[in-house]
C-alpha positions in Angstrom: 14.0 -27.1 56.0 11.5 -28.6 53.3 7.9 -28.4 52.7 6.6 -31.4 51.5 2.9 -31.4 49.9 0.9 -34.4 49.8 -2.5 -35.2 47.6 -4.9 -37.0 49.6 -8.1 -38.6 47.6 -11.1 -38.3 50.2 -14.3 -40.2 49.8 -17.7 -39.8 51.5 -19.1 -42.8 53.0 -21.2 -44.0 50.2 -18.1 -43.6 47.7 -16.2 -46.3 49.8 -15.7 -50.1 49.3 -17.2 -52.3 51.4 -14.5 -53.3 53.4 -13.5 -49.8 54.1 -17.3 -49.2 55.1 -16.9 -52.3 57.5 -14.0 -50.6 58.9 -15.4 -46.8 59.3 -18.5 -48.7 61.2 -16.3 -50.4 63.2 -14.2 -47.5 64.1 -17.5 -45.3 64.5 -19.3 -47.9 66.9 -16.5 -47.0 69.6 -16.6 -43.5 69.0 -20.5 -43.2 69.3 -20.6 -44.4 73.1 -17.4 -42.8 74.4 -19.1 -39.8 75.9 -22.0 -40.0 78.7 -24.6 -41.2 76.3 -26.6 -42.5 79.4 -26.9 -38.8 80.8 -30.4 -38.3 79.6 -31.7 -41.9 81.0 -30.1 -41.2 84.5 -31.7 -37.7 84.3 -35.3 -39.4 83.5 -34.6 -42.1 86.3 -34.0 -38.9 88.8 -37.2 -37.4 87.8 -39.1 -40.9 88.9 -36.9 -40.9 92.2 -34.4 -43.2 91.0 -30.8 -42.3 91.4 -28.8 -44.8 89.1 -25.1 -45.2 90.0 -23.9 -47.7 87.8 -24.8 -50.5 84.8 -23.4 -53.1 83.2 -25.5 -54.2 80.1 -23.6 -57.4 79.2 -24.1 -58.3 82.7 -27.6 -57.4 83.1 -26.6 -55.1 86.3 -28.0 -52.1 87.3 -27.1 -50.1 90.9 -29.5 -47.5 91.9 -30.8 -45.7 95.0 -34.3 -45.5 95.5 -34.8 -41.6 96.4 -38.9 -41.5 96.3 -41.3 -44.1 95.9 -39.7 -47.1 96.9 -42.5 -49.5 95.6 -42.2 -48.2 92.3 -38.9 -47.9 91.7 -37.8 -51.6 92.2 -39.8 -52.2 88.9 -38.1 -48.9 87.4 -34.9 -50.2 87.8 -35.3 -53.0 85.5 -37.1 -51.1 83.0 -34.1 -48.6 83.0 -31.7 -51.4 82.4 -33.8 -52.5 79.4 -34.1 -48.5 78.2 -30.1 -48.1 78.6 -29.8 -51.7 76.5 -31.9 -50.3 73.6 -30.3 -46.8 73.8 -27.0 -48.5 73.6 -28.2 -51.0 70.5 -29.4 -48.1 68.9 -26.0 -46.0 69.2 -24.0 -48.8 67.9 -26.4 -50.1 65.1 -25.3 -49.7 61.7 -28.3 -47.5 60.9 -27.3 -45.1 63.4 -23.4 -45.0 62.5 -24.5 -44.1 59.0 -26.8 -41.3 60.1 -24.1 -39.8 62.2 -21.6 -40.3 59.4 -23.8 -38.5 56.8 -25.1 -35.9 59.0 -21.6 -34.7 59.7 -20.6 -35.0 56.2 -17.2 -36.9 57.3 -14.6 -38.0 54.6 -12.6 -40.9 54.6 -9.4 -42.1 52.7 -9.9 -45.2 50.6 -8.8 -47.8 53.4 -11.7 -46.3 55.7 -9.6 -43.9 58.1 -11.4 -40.7 58.8 -9.8 -37.7 57.2 
C-alpha cells in the first residue's frame, strides 16, 4: 500500500481570477436554490388564506387553493408569484452569492472549484 500526500493551493473568493470567480458564481447560483427556498413564502401565503401548490417563475404561473377570504386571495395569488420571482432573483444574484460565499468562508482551487 502507498500513501500519497498532495498539496493544494486554496484561495478565498477575492483572491481568485475573474474567470474563476465567474465559475464559482455560476456553480453557486444553482446551489442557492437547491433547497426549499420558497417555503417561507408558502407559509406566509397560507397565513393569508392561500395554499400555494406550485409555481413556475419562467412561465409566470402559480397554482394555489383559496382556503379563506376568496375575494382577497385572487389578487394575493399574483402578488405571491411576484414575491417568489423577486426572492429567486435575489438568491441567484451576484451580490447574494458573494455574500453567502464570504459568510461561510468557502475556499477554492485556482480554477474555481470549491475546496
